[in-house]
NUZAKOL-110203 format. One line per field, with one value per residue (C-alpha): residue number from 1; x, y, z; residue in one letter. Coordinates in steps of 0.001 Angstrom, whole numbers. Each point is the difference from the previous one (the first is absolute). Example, Ala and Ser with C-alpha at 12.3 -4.5 7.8 and 13.67 -1.06 7.14 Angstrom:
lovo	(1; 2);
x	(12300; 1370);
y	(-4500; 3440);
z	(7800; -660);
roro	(A; S);
END
This chain:
lovo	(1; 2; 3; 4; 5; 6; 7; 8; 9; 10; 11; 12; 13; 14; 15; 16; 17; 18; 19; 20; 21; 22; 23; 24; 25; 26; 27; 28; 29; 30; 31; 32; 33; 34; 35; 36; 37; 38; 39; 40; 41; 42; 43; 44; 45; 46; 47; 48; 49; 50; 51; 52; 53; 54; 55; 56; 57; 58; 59; 60; 61; 62; 63; 64; 65; 66; 67; 68; 69; 70; 71; 72; 73; 74; 75; 76; 77; 78; 79; 80; 81; 82; 83; 84; 85; 86; 87; 88; 89; 90; 91; 92; 93; 94; 95; 96; 97; 98; 99; 100; 101; 102; 103; 104; 105; 106; 107; 108; 109; 110; 111; 112; 113; 114; 115; 116; 117; 118; 119; 120; 121; 122; 123; 124; 125; 126; 127; 128; 129; 130; 131; 132; 133; 134; 135; 136; 137; 138; 139; 140; 141; 142; 143; 144; 145; 146; 147; 148; 149; 150; 151; 152; 153; 154; 155; 156; 157; 158; 159; 160; 161; 162; 163; 164; 165; 166; 167; 168; 169; 170; 171; 172; 173; 174; 175; 176; 177; 178; 179; 180; 181; 182; 183; 184; 185; 186; 187; 188; 189; 190; 191; 192; 193; 194; 195; 196; 197; 198; 199; 200; 201; 202; 203; 204; 205; 206; 207; 208; 209; 210; 211; 212; 213; 214; 215; 216; 217; 218; 219; 220; 221; 222; 223; 224; 225; 226; 227; 228; 229; 230; 231; 232; 233; 234; 235; 236; 237; 238; 239; 240; 241; 242; 243; 244; 245; 246; 247; 248; 249; 250; 251; 252; 253; 254; 255; 256; 257; 258; 259; 260; 261; 262; 263; 264; 265; 266; 267; 268; 269; 270; 271; 272; 273; 274; 275; 276; 277; 278; 279; 280; 281; 282; 283; 284; 285; 286; 287; 288; 289; 290; 291; 292; 293; 294; 295; 296; 297; 298; 299; 300; 301; 302; 303; 304; 305; 306; 307; 308; 309; 310; 311; 312; 313; 314; 315; 316; 317; 318; 319; 320; 321; 322; 323; 324; 325; 326; 327; 328; 329; 330; 331; 332; 333; 334; 335; 336; 337; 338; 339; 340; 341; 342; 343; 344; 345; 346; 347; 348; 349; 350; 351; 352; 353; 354; 355; 356; 357; 358; 359; 360; 361; 362; 363; 364; 365; 366; 367; 368; 369; 370; 371; 372; 373; 374; 375; 376; 377; 378; 379; 380; 381; 382; 383; 384; 385; 386; 387; 388; 389; 390; 391; 392; 393; 394; 395; 396; 397; 398; 399; 400; 401; 402; 403; 404; 405; 406; 407; 408; 409; 410; 411; 412; 413; 414; 415; 416; 417; 418; 419; 420; 421; 422; 423; 424; 425; 426; 427; 428; 429; 430; 431; 432; 433; 434; 435; 436; 437; 438; 439; 440; 441; 442; 443; 444; 445; 446; 447; 448; 449; 450; 451; 452; 453; 454; 455; 456; 457; 458; 459; 460; 461; 462; 463; 464; 465; 466; 467; 468; 469);
x	(14428; -1617; 860; -1797; -2818; -254; 302; -2929; -2069; 543; -827; -2814; -1444; 354; -1756; -3170; 478; -428; -3477; -2461; 1588; 673; -3786; -1176; 3077; 1256; -2616; 204; 2104; 2617; 89; 709; 2057; 2105; -87; 968; 3322; 634; -3; 2413; 2263; 74; 218; 2817; 2119; -696; 4002; 712; -2908; 1845; 3144; -1316; -1763; 3235; 2018; -2710; -1208; 2722; -2927; 409; -1152; -2391; -1936; -368; -1184; -2778; -1217; 362; 100; -2639; -2891; 506; -188; -3140; -1056; 110; -1360; -3380; -259; 198; -2514; -2686; 810; -3390; -2592; 1969; -821; -3373; -2614; -2250; -3631; -1281; -3738; -1958; -3050; -2569; 2070; 1271; -3462; 35; 3959; 2885; 3183; 3145; 4249; 2137; 3477; 1855; 4146; 688; 2573; 4172; 527; 3522; 1470; 2628; 1830; 2083; 3471; -1086; -1883; 1088; -1235; -3111; -1179; 720; -1552; -2576; -1688; 891; -2078; -2865; -248; 792; -2764; -2571; 1688; 1640; 3865; 2030; 3593; 2194; 2206; 2285; 1832; 3656; 678; 151; 2212; 252; -3316; -907; 2107; -1812; -2761; 207; 1605; -3124; -2132; 1303; 120; -3657; -2011; 111; 694; -3614; -1162; 2352; 3164; 2450; 1666; 2944; 1442; -34; -2369; -65; -954; -2905; -992; -422; -1599; -2854; -440; -1344; -4105; 92; -3591; 952; 3316; 629; 2698; 2095; 2107; 229; -2818; 1542; 993; -3831; -1019; 1991; -1595; -3522; 421; 1347; -2652; -2407; 1720; -1416; -3253; 1971; -1253; 3094; 162; 2535; 1881; 1717; 1195; -21; 1017; -2318; -292; 272; -1408; 1238; -2968; -368; -1145; 2407; 2052; 3218; 2216; -2264; -214; 3183; 840; -2640; 2032; 3167; -708; -2803; 2577; 3192; -878; 2085; 1660; -3199; -541; -3945; -2919; -1725; 2745; -884; 1441; -568; -974; -2786; 582; -1990; 1945; -1302; 2049; 2966; 2921; -1002; -870; 3495; 2013; -1871; 545; 3596; 770; -2419; 1926; 3188; -1076; -966; 2975; 3032; 3257; -2747; -284; -3125; -563; -487; 1780; -786; -1034; 2604; 2537; -2644; -2671; 2779; 1061; -3533; -863; 2938; -254; -3977; 1340; 3260; -2646; -2488; 2965; 1350; -3673; 7; -1151; 1562; 1228; -545; 1903; 1539; 1590; 959; 1742; 2515; -279; -3482; -297; -2117; -859; -3570; -332; -2815; -87; -1959; -684; -726; -717; -3250; 1273; 3173; 204; -271; -3426; -1496; 1394; -288; 2991; 309; 3217; 918; -1009; -2708; -948; -1929; -2523; -1819; -3330; -2908; -3296; -753; -2428; 3431; 1217; -2809; -335; 3885; -246; -3120; 1693; 2315; -420; -1413; 2060; 401; 231; -1264; 1550; -1824; 1499; -2512; -2214; -3035; -2331; -1904; 3364; 1109; -3863; 544; 3030; -1138; -3252; 1441; 2750; 317; 2996; 383; 83; -217; 2319; -1027; 2561; 2482; 1471; 894; -1954; -2792; 1278; 446; -3649; -1750; -3407; 849; 543; 3133; 74; -155; -1911; 485; 3609; 806; -1562; -2691; -1710; 627; 1916; 165; -1638; -3813; 728; 3057; -2229; -2341; 2834; 752; -3905; -2536; -3423; -2232; -3771; -2297; -3741; -1998; -3810; -2372; -3539; 1086; -3937; 2275; -1671; -3251; 2256; 634; -1173; -2543; -1086; -3601; -2379; 982; 3936; -381; -1840; 2807; 2389; -1716; -392; 3970; 603; -2452; 1637; 3215; -762; -1466; 3493; 1615; -14; -2623; 1814);
y	(-31071; -1172; 2807; 2653; -2170; 596; 3406; 249; -1779; 1819; 3572; -1620; -1476; 3371; 1900; -2505; -28; 3460; 76; -83; 3342; 1615; -175; 1602; 2508; 555; 3117; 3219; 1727; -3130; -432; 3420; 233; -2737; 1166; 3570; -1463; -1968; 3641; 1628; -2749; 122; 3643; -518; -2737; 1712; 724; -3652; -1412; 1795; -1393; -3941; 814; 1154; -2938; -2259; 1321; 3171; 2095; 3663; 1064; 2851; -3273; -1894; 3400; -42; -3514; -1406; 2320; 2260; -2670; -1565; 3189; 888; -3835; 571; 3638; -1073; -3046; 2370; 2438; -2396; -2169; 632; -370; -3045; -2123; 1709; -2676; 478; 287; -2176; 227; -3559; -1142; -2123; -2202; 2816; 1372; 757; -542; 2346; -1267; 938; -1118; 104; 251; -2789; -639; -3466; -444; -864; 1638; -1359; 2770; -1735; 2632; 461; 1761; 2271; 2524; -1266; 2484; 1085; -3459; -988; 2315; 1489; -3723; 1088; 2785; -1641; -3065; 2266; 2151; -2999; -1092; -2836; -1314; -757; -1614; 1117; -1389; 2193; -841; -1554; 1442; 3271; -650; 3100; 1739; -3561; 240; 4217; -1230; -2329; 2398; 2851; -2749; -781; 3010; 775; -3044; -2729; -3229; -1439; 2623; 347; -1684; -105; -3516; -220; -2279; -1985; -1988; -2499; 1787; 1471; -4059; -282; 3183; -1203; -3013; 1652; 338; 4034; 1981; 1810; 123; 2829; -912; 2322; -1630; -1729; -2487; -3267; 664; 1216; -3047; -1826; 2639; -657; -3949; 91; 2240; -2307; -2563; 2158; 1921; 3262; 2766; 1968; 3140; -777; 3066; -1623; 1702; -1207; 2267; 3140; 1505; 3885; 1267; 3082; 946; 2248; 2925; 89; 2846; -1747; 2316; -966; -3462; -137; 1760; -2612; -3234; 494; 1040; -3072; -2363; 891; 1291; -2937; -1578; -1075; -2643; 1064; -2350; 2748; 1858; 379; -3575; 813; 3152; -1091; 2963; 1433; 87; 3736; 943; -2375; 1812; 3061; -1873; -1872; 3274; 1889; -3326; -310; 3113; -173; -2585; 1858; 2944; -1893; -2123; 1592; -2738; -2122; 2479; -604; -3538; -2856; -3435; -3371; -2060; -2271; -1781; -2816; 2065; 2640; -3499; -842; 3311; 53; -3129; 1271; 2411; -1581; -2489; 3046; 1252; -3391; -718; 3637; 2488; 3575; 1324; 4097; 960; -2052; -3221; -2816; 2232; -1492; -1458; 941; 3208; 66; 3205; 763; -1577; -90; -2431; -1098; -2672; -2027; -3759; -1185; -3082; 1480; -233; 4206; -748; -3060; 518; 3543; 1689; 2098; 1605; 3127; -1423; 1231; -1564; 2014; -1695; 1775; 376; 1364; -1666; 349; -3045; -1956; 1455; -1304; -3368; -331; 1077; -2406; -2244; -402; 176; 2725; 3045; 1556; 3544; 1121; 3532; 2045; 2899; 2010; 3085; -2030; -750; -2629; -2143; 322; -1468; -2503; -1544; -93; -1265; -2366; -1462; -1159; 1082; 768; 3914; 2218; 3448; 2498; 2610; -1308; -3280; -1453; 3308; -2043; -1912; 3020; 1120; 305; -206; -3550; -3783; -1448; -3534; -2758; -1893; -3860; -1047; 3661; 125; -530; 2514; 3432; 2504; 3006; 2631; -1589; -3005; -1351; 382; -1956; -2324; -781; 184; -2126; 2047; -1874; 25; 796; -414; 1095; -896; 2903; -615; -2769; -1720; -2670; -3106; 663; -2162; -2319; -3607; -1350; 754; 531; 2297; 2913; -137; -1413; 2725; 2410; -1633; 157; 4236; -67; -1787; 2424; 2640; -809; -912; 3663; 1306; -1968; 1478; -902; -429);
z	(13972; 3087; 1676; -2561; -66; 3865; -372; -2815; 1721; 3167; -1682; -1982; 3589; 1900; -2814; 137; 3911; 55; -2605; 2676; 1866; -3319; -1356; 3354; 266; -3370; -532; -2208; 2483; 115; -3630; -391; 2458; -1943; -2857; 1243; 1202; -3429; -1323; 2004; -637; -3221; 48; 2515; -1945; -3468; -713; 1289; -2811; -2658; 842; 696; -3824; -1227; 1522; -1778; -3152; -572; 49; 337; 3026; -1247; -2478; 3289; 1483; -2869; -449; 3539; 2535; -973; -1150; 3472; 2116; -2205; 419; 3759; 311; -1785; 2354; 3062; -1760; -841; 2005; 2630; -3220; -1242; 3352; 462; -648; -3160; -225; -2850; -1543; -355; -2501; 1176; 1861; 2065; 492; 3932; 766; 218; -2033; 37; -494; 2245; -735; 2108; -51; -2147; 2592; -425; -3759; -1471; -2157; -2712; -1626; -2911; -1273; -2021; 2310; 3205; 2377; -1334; -1411; 3809; 2385; -2185; 607; 3267; 67; -1126; 2304; 3184; -1082; -336; 3560; -1197; 1103; -2109; -1014; -2721; -2432; -1548; -3073; 327; -3148; 2157; 2655; 1106; -340; 1935; 2846; 465; -662; 3052; 2837; -1021; 443; 3450; 1159; -926; 777; 2440; -1570; 871; -1709; -3490; -605; -2654; -941; -2161; -2418; -3378; -1689; 2462; 3088; -2428; -647; 3709; 898; -2861; 1477; 3122; 455; -781; -226; -3085; -2136; -2074; -2513; -2553; -2914; -2823; -1589; 699; 3104; 443; -457; 1927; 3122; -758; -89; 3354; 1133; -1300; 2325; 2878; -2093; 850; -1731; -2479; -1390; -3117; -1164; -3432; -3210; -3681; -3429; 790; -3747; -934; -3393; -1504; -2255; -3241; 1930; 2850; 1329; -1113; 2443; 3383; -1435; -78; 3545; 1579; -1866; 1383; 3403; 79; -1608; 1456; 3563; 2170; -2604; -1998; 3230; 728; -125; -2283; -1814; -3656; -1631; -3395; -2441; -2476; -2157; -3362; -2797; -1149; 3066; 525; -1529; 2269; 3154; 39; -289; 2312; 2569; -640; 244; 3591; 1353; -826; 1825; 3321; 39; -1167; -108; 2160; 2836; 2336; -1322; 2661; -289; -1085; 3309; -452; -2298; -649; -1386; -1749; -2225; -577; -1395; -2011; -1388; -1011; -1521; -1842; -1184; -1336; -1968; -1490; -1226; -1828; 2214; 133; 2687; -374; 3245; 3170; -176; 2842; 2279; 2643; 3593; 1471; -2042; -3630; -1264; -1828; -3157; -2568; -2949; -2954; -2561; 2751; -1140; 1889; 1110; 1816; 4074; 87; -2203; 2370; 3816; 1927; -316; 3310; -1056; -1984; -3041; -2083; -3732; -2715; -1433; -3202; -310; -3126; 1507; 4249; -907; -545; 3174; 2044; -1732; 1160; 3378; 567; -1088; 3036; 3561; 1335; 1141; 3090; -1514; -3543; -1322; -2849; -1844; -1976; -92; -2152; 2963; -2475; 43; 3343; 832; -2542; 1682; 3639; -1117; -1760; 2371; 3170; 2320; 3490; -582; -3120; 57; -2581; -1355; 3569; 1315; 3010; 3037; 259; 2150; 2498; -516; 3331; -1534; -2211; 777; -914; -1116; -3319; -1526; -570; -1026; 1599; 3074; 2627; 2295; 643; 1748; 1776; 1633; 1003; -2570; 1905; 3178; -1533; -1463; 4549; 998; -224; -277; 1885; -120; 2982; -489; 3024; -41; 1273; -1610; -3115; -1233; -1217; 2432; -1455; -2968; 2109; 624; -240; -3313; 209; -1836; 1565; -271; -3686; -485; 1514; -2283; -3281; 1048; 1229; -3687; -2326; 1606; -335; -3637; -401; 539; -2992; -3857; -2166; -2498);
roro	(M; A; E; E; N; T; V; L; E; Q; V; F; E; A; Q; G; A; A; G; A; A; R; R; R; D; F; G; L; A; A; R; R; A; A; L; G; R; L; A; Q; A; V; Q; R; A; E; S; A; I; C; D; A; L; A; A; D; L; G; R; A; P; A; E; S; L; L; V; E; V; T; P; L; L; Q; D; L; A; E; A; R; R; H; L; P; R; W; M; R; P; R; R; V; R; G; G; L; A; G; L; G; T; V; A; R; L; V; P; E; P; R; G; R; A; L; I; I; A; P; W; N; Y; P; V; S; L; A; L; G; P; L; V; S; A; L; A; A; G; C; S; A; I; I; K; P; S; E; L; A; P; A; T; S; A; L; I; A; R; L; V; A; D; C; F; P; P; D; L; V; A; V; V; E; G; D; M; D; V; A; T; R; L; L; A; L; P; F; D; H; I; F; F; T; G; S; P; A; V; G; R; V; V; M; A; A; A; A; R; H; L; T; S; V; T; L; E; L; G; G; K; S; P; C; I; I; G; P; G; A; D; L; A; R; A; A; R; W; V; A; F; G; K; F; A; N; A; G; Q; T; C; I; A; P; D; H; L; F; V; H; D; S; I; A; A; P; F; K; A; A; L; L; A; E; I; A; R; I; Y; P; A; G; R; D; L; A; A; I; V; S; D; R; H; A; T; R; L; R; D; M; L; A; E; A; L; N; R; G; A; R; L; L; T; G; G; P; G; Q; G; R; Q; M; P; P; S; V; L; E; A; L; A; P; D; T; P; L; A; C; E; E; I; F; G; P; I; L; P; I; L; P; F; S; D; I; E; T; V; I; S; R; I; N; A; G; D; K; P; L; A; L; Y; I; F; D; H; D; R; A; M; I; D; R; V; I; A; G; T; S; S; G; A; V; G; V; N; L; T; M; I; H; F; S; H; P; G; L; P; F; G; G; V; G; V; S; G; Q; G; Q; A; H; G; R; W; G; F; L; A; F; S; H; E; K; P; V; L; E; N; R; F; S; P; A; P; L; L; F; P; P; Y; G; A; R; S; R; R; M; I; G; W; V; K; R; L; T; A; W; S; L; P; R; R);
END
């Protein structure tokens, strides 16, 4: 224990000692070179990444390339392409107070960052935030999840081959290691995981007044409206829910299906599940026996309370088939907790206002999905609810859109990631105001007749710009 603490402190101190030189020397060229090394390493390690994810999550190589490797390479390409613009100071216009001055915002690195990654997408959610940290000029310590040991070891080797430890280091271990890392005074913490652990991270950060980005989760609802294209909705829902065996923070957690199309939609969804996962082929595994037991217990309680299983079942070991059920009692764990597995409840509705009220009665979700072609209904749901993001006639892929930030609101998260928003998460935009010919001293004391006239003039000019009603 004492030796592990010493290693953690040594890495942390080494990154701090290199901080001053890094601020001076880690400019545009150095940052782009670092991102380039990481991109080349990820490309060289594609097969090893797929093998590690298969060992940890039982995931098909094609799915790993689709949902982890490709989005990560896209993040790297976006950062290298747009970094000159992100780093450039931004001129800012001013009002009366800025008369005779020049204002700009200068992005500077926050400093030492801690990245705590989850097990469900252990590559992209460890190295994706690292892309943002390096782009912003920060050093980083990455703590991968111990529940994905093969991937954790691979990330440690990959990072060690790319970067010196005073720039990027990987620290492996269990929750005790994470706790010791959280005790250190980092300048920024980027955490992806559950809301419960997010509260622990935020409390630890508060001790040092450390800024945080929290990517959490929650029960992301999906609405299938009466005007939905049922075949398309079934295809998107089946992919979004059952990719990675449902272990995705933005997977549809439950479906609100309009009464008028419930029967044909259920038939379309079951047919789509059978088509894309014949005999369970290409379906990932549950990450651990403990997580599988939790899901089976939730399913068993729901069925004991009267729910009807339309397809699927408990499965065996870490394998669990896609399961769809209806008639769910409202106070069962499946109805109240984030499912985070391949179980999909269907809830009927006849009035969209009832759905909006149910969504608003819970915590704000990380994602909300709507399938319909009625623009008024879509706009009503968007305006009447709050969520990290909204997907219309699609699921999941907003995470990979290069022009959109990713993040939650309230219990589902704090702060935003990806692209320029990720760069800003690890940056401080420092305001710089330069005096050229500011008349502000005319307003300074002593407050004689002239200064009082000038203050009155400024007040009237300010009031003139306000609305009259």
